[in-house]
Structures are given as structure tokens and as C-alpha cells.
N, C-alpha and C positions, 0 to 999 in steps of 0.2 A: 503494500499499500504505500511506503513513505520514496520507496522508489518512482511510482505512479506519479507522487504529487511532486516533487523533485522535476521530474521530467516534465511536468506540463507547467512550474514554473519557471523552468528552464525556455521553454518554447515561449512563452508568453515575455520574458525579458529579452529574447532574442527578438522578437517582434518589435517592443518598445526602441532597442538597440537601432535597429535598422530605420524608425522614423526620426529617431533622432539626429542620425546620420543625415537625411538629405533635409531636415529643415532649421539644421547648423546648432551653434555652441549655445549662442545669446537665446534663442528661442526654447532649444531643448531643456536647459536650466529653467529656465523660467517654467518653462509647461509643465516639467516632474516635478518642478517644487509644489506647482498646486494642487497636485497628482497626489502627493506623499502629506501634505497640508490638508487632504480634503479624506484622505483612505487612516492617515494616522492612528487617529480617536479610536478609532474600531480595535487597532490591536492590543492584545494583551496588556502590553506594556504600560498601558495607560495609567495603570494604578502605580506601578513601578517608579514609571518618570516623575508623577505627584510625590512620592512618599520621597525619593532623592530630592527632588527641589527644596522639599520643606527640609531634609536634614542638613542639606549645604543651606540655605537662606531661611532659617528660625523664621525671621518677621516679614516676611514676603506675603500679599494677600493670594487670596485667589485670580483677581483681574491678572496680577502682574503674572501668577504662575501660568494659566494660561495663553496669554502673552509669547512667555519666554517658549512655551509647547509648540505654539504654532510656530513661532519662526523654524524653532528646534526642529521639527519634520521639514517645513522648507526648505532650510537646508541642508538634507539628509536627500530628498528629493532630489537637489541642485548636485550634490555631489555623483550620485546614482547615474544621471544622463550623463557627467563630464567624466566619466570611465570611456565612453567613445570619442573624447577628445584631449585626452592625455597624450597622444603623439603630437596635436599642434600645441598643446600648452608648452610642450618640452621644446616645441623648436620653431616655427613662426610667430606665436602669439605667447612666447615668452616674456619678451622684454615689454611687450604692449600690454600684458596682462598681470604681470605678476615684478613687483617690486620689493626690494631686500632690502633691510635693516642689518647693519653687521657683516659688509659683505668684507670686509677686512680681515673679520675671524676665523671667514672662511681660505681665506687668502694665506693666511699665518700657520694655520691649520697643515694646509697643501703644504707650504714651504718647509713648514718643520718636519714633515712625514711622520709625526706620532699620531698613534690611533686616539680617536676620543671618542665621546660614548654623547650621541647627540639624542635627548630625551625630550615627547611633548605627548599632547593627547590628542584624542579625536574630536580636533578644534577644525571648524571651516572645511573646506580638502584637505585631510589631512595627507591625502596622498600625494601631495604637492614637496613637501619635507623631503622626501629620499630623493623623488626626484629632481628636484633645486639641486640639494648637495652634490651628487652624483655628475649632473649636469655642469656646475662650475668646480669641475675637477677634483672633486675629492672619492677617495677611494671607498668605497662604503659597500656594507652590508645591509637588508634590513630584516626585520624581524618581523614575521606575520603569522595571525592564526588561520590555518585553512578554512575554508565556509563547509557549511555542513554538506548541502547542496554539492556533488560532488559535478555533478553535469556542467555547474554553474561553474565551480573550483578551478577547474580546467581553465574555463577564457580567462578567469581572472589574474591566475597564474602565468598566462602568455601575455596579458597586459602588463601587467606588475614587471615580468621580466625583462619583457621588450623596449620597456618605455617610461619607465620609473625605476628598478633598481636590480640591474643583471645578476648582484647577489642574493637573492629570497633566501630567510633562512627560516624554518619551519618553527614556532615555540615548542622547549621541551629540551631532558638532558642530550639528546644527542645533537639538538643544535646549537647548543651553548658549546658544545665541541667543536662545531664547525666555526663558530664564531671566533673563538681562540685561534683556532689554528689560520683562521684569514686575517685577524689580529696581527698576529707575527708576520704576516706578509705587509703592513699595513695598513689594512681596511681598517677605517673607524667604524663605528657601531650604531645603527636607529633603530628608536623602539618605541611605544606606545608605553606607558608608566600607569594609564588608568584603567584600568580592564580587572575585574579581579579573576585572581588567581590560584590554584589550589597547590601549588608548589612554593608560595611565598609567604611572608610573615605578615603578622597582624602591624598595623603603623595605623596612626591616626590621619584621618581624611575628613575634612572639616569638625574636629572634635570628635569622632567616634570612629571606632576600629575597624577597618578594611584589612583583608587581604591583600596584600600589594608584593610584584615584583623584585626580587632582589637580584636580577642581570646587572643592574649599575653598579651596586653597593658589589657585586663579586667581582666583576672586572677593576673596580678601584683597588681593593684590598691587597689583589693578586698582581696588578701590573702598573698598578698610581696613575690611573689615566685620567685625564680631565672629563668633565661633565658639562656639556653645552647646552642649555634646555634653549627650546625653540617653538614660538608661536605664532600662530597664521591665523588671520581673519579676511574676512570677505569684505568687500565694498563692492558696492553700486554692482550686485548682481554676478559677474564673473570677473571682477578686478579682487587681488588677493594680496596682501602685506605680510611678506612670511619675517619674523624675527628673530636674528642669533646675535643670542644674550653673552656676555662675558665667559671664558669657562669657568669652572667652580673646582677650586684647589681643595681636596680633600687629601689627609697623608694615610697612609697604610695601618696605622695604629686607631682611625677612627674606628667604631665599630658600626657592624653592618647596620644594624635598628636607625643608629645617628644620622647614617647617608639615605638612608630611604626614607627617615621622617621630613630630614629638608627637602628632599626631590618632590615628595607629596606637598609640603608646604610651597611650593614655586609650584606644581600644578593648580591648587589652592586658588592662587594671585590670577593667574592666568584665566582660568573660567567666571572669577568674578568680573573680569574684564569685557567678556560678551557673552556670558550666560545662555545667551538665545543659540551661538555657535557650538555650543560642548552639546555629544550625544549623551541625553540623561537616562537614555531605555536600557544601559548595562544594569544588571543587577548588582549594583558596587558593594554595597553591605551586606550582604546576603551570610 
């Protein structure tokens, strides 16, 4: 039954992708945003979204929750459509649609040829982080979680490998071994730290404990890597600003829990900057 369900989903998504290709980036992003804005509230994750927002923003009222949720679904839909234009965003649309703050940080990383850890969350079009870093010449591995729909996952992995980052690493213990091997060859690592994980540790996130990945902390303690936070914002539909912050230097003696907590605190500040552009549907505090 699940096999049939995934196949139907895949065929429907392929049809949408064909339509998106025909009508172009701006129109398809707008249309998909409105589509998700309409169907999003019918998903089972509605309660999770409301609960998550209240946990992070306890003083918020119902009208503000509805506004954040509405804009979140719109952004989610836009990201969905924009997968069909990742190639163009990487090439002919790059300088007209993406502005970069802190580009000198990337230049120094490239010049020094010492790996760092880029961390961010699912903001705006989150796929643009790894794409931009690799586009600007930094050797990079990107950690990702495969989709449950295996039909769709094949397509998404092809898009990611070809146009986002050539070295995609699946989450997990075996993936960490591959990351370490590539780091020894001068490759930096990019990952999202905002999803719940089973192999992490409990760390405070908006004053409540949540299982958080320790991959950055492990790499810091073992190799002394710097951590570079990255924030992506959406403007005017399909325009983006990517901010690279100054590298954070930890000592190898810094406890793993302290490193993880520091990064969670940075993530919180990013979310509060543009709460409507973060994906609240993850069951973060389960």
C-alpha cells in the first residue's frame, strides 16, 4: 500500500515539476507558495506547528501564530517549486537573485585550505547554502536525510549531486566516517542542526531540551575545526540573502554539550529574525 502511495505522489510531483518548468521560476515559485499555503493547514502537522511556535514564542497571540504559519507554508511551497530551477540559480540567475554577506570569509577558508563546519537550519531556500559555498570554490561535503518516498528520493539526490553539492553524505554513523575521510582531503562540511535526531544529546532549544546533533561538536573536539554559522533570508519572492558569520573558535577541551548549546543558541537568534521562514513542522521537542 505504501509503495502505491509513494508512486502516486511521485507521479503527481513530476506533473507539477513539468508545469513549473513551463511557467518559469518567478511564476512557479509564486503558484507553489499559494498552493502550499492553501493545503498546508489540512496536514496532520498543524498541531505540531502551533505547539512549536508557542514553545519558542510563548508571548505570541493566535493571530500572529496564524500569520507565521501561513507565511511558513508559502515559503515551503516556494522551495518545492525552486528545485526545478536550482541549476539556473547556480548559474545564470546566481548574481541577480542571490546576494552574499561575508564573502571574504569564504575567500579566507578557500585560501587557508583548512576545513570548517558550516551550520544552519531550514530557513528560506535552505538548499542554497551548500550550493553557494561550492559555487564559490570551497571544497564541500553536505549532510542530508534521504526522503521516505524512494521514487522521489532518486530524483532529489540527482538534483542535489548535480547542482547543489557533488559530495552528498547521508546522515548516520557511516556518513560520519565518510565526512572525516573527506575532511582529511581539505573538504569542509555543511549541515542543518535544527532537526530532531536519535543519536544526539539533549540540549536546550528555546529553554526546552531537544535532541540535537553532535556532529559539529565531535569534529571540533577531534580536529579543532572552526564553526561558521550561515543564515538565508528570502526577499521579493525569489531573491535571497546569504549571510556567512565570522568563524567561531572552540578549544578541543570545550565540552561537547557546551559546543552544542552554543550552536543551538545561535540557531534560536536566526529563527527569531525571520520566524516565518523557518520550517516549524518538524517535531523538534519530541
